N, C-alpha and C positions, 0 to 999 in steps of 0.2 A: 579492463573492461567485463563486466559480469557476464556470464553465460547462464543461459536458463538450464541448458542440460547437465551443466557441471557444477554448479554454485553449492555453496554450503546453508541450504535452505532449509528452515524448520519449520512445522506446521504445515496445515493445507494452503493452497495458496488460493485467492481471491481470483476466479475467472468472471469477468462482467463486463458489460459495456459501461464504463465508469465516465466517459467524455463525451457521451450522446451521438457519437458516431455510426452507430449501429453496427459496430464491430467488437468482439471482446477485447478484453486487455487481461493481463495477468500480472498481479500484484503480490508478491511475496517478500516475508521478512526473513531475516538472518538472524545466528547466534553474535554476530560481532555489529547488530544494532542496525544495519543497513535494510530499509524498506525500498524496494526496485519493482519498477512497472516495465512490463515488457508488452508491447504489441502483440497483438495474436499469434504473428509467424515467427515470435522471438526476438526482435530487434528490440533494444532498449530505447526506453521512453524518458523514463526519469528515475532518479535516484537520490533518497534521502536519509542522511545520517541521523538515527534516532538516538536518545539519550542511554539507552541501555537494549539488550536484546530484545528482539520481537519474539514474543512467547506465545502468540495464538494469531490465528488466521484472520486477515483483516476483513474488516466487515464494511460494505457499503450500506450508508443510510443518509436520507436528507435531512442532516440535523438541522439547519439553516432555514428550511422552508421554503427554498429559493426554485425546487423543481429539479436540482441536479444533486446527483449523489456526493457525500463527503466519504472519505474512508476513514473508519473508527479502528484503532489498532491499540493493543496493549503491550507495555513493555515488561519486561522483568523487574523494574523498579516498582512496581504495583501502581502505576499510572496509565490512564487512558489518553491517547491523542487522537485527534480531529485534523485531518490535512483534507484541503481541497484537491478532488481527483484531478483538474486540470492544471492548476497552477502549483502543486505539491508543496504548499507554504501551511504550516501550521495555523489552523485554526483555531485550538485550545487544547488546552490538557488540564485532567482533572485527577 
């Protein structure tokens, strides 16, 4: 189980209300390719294995124009990935 306090995270964490519930979540990537979302108090919300190390801060952006932010993240394989913030399944990669 990942731990927000002791994990091997790289880059800055994203701290934002990504699911619209009025409370901030924390999304961070690591060198092993895991993108992890924690509730504001530190409990695990979801975890997704990316194809390579997450090498930049995840960014919230409403890519598809539905009013809810997706998470855009860069990996060490020089690709960008877009994940739905609540369902955490990949929307696209570039």
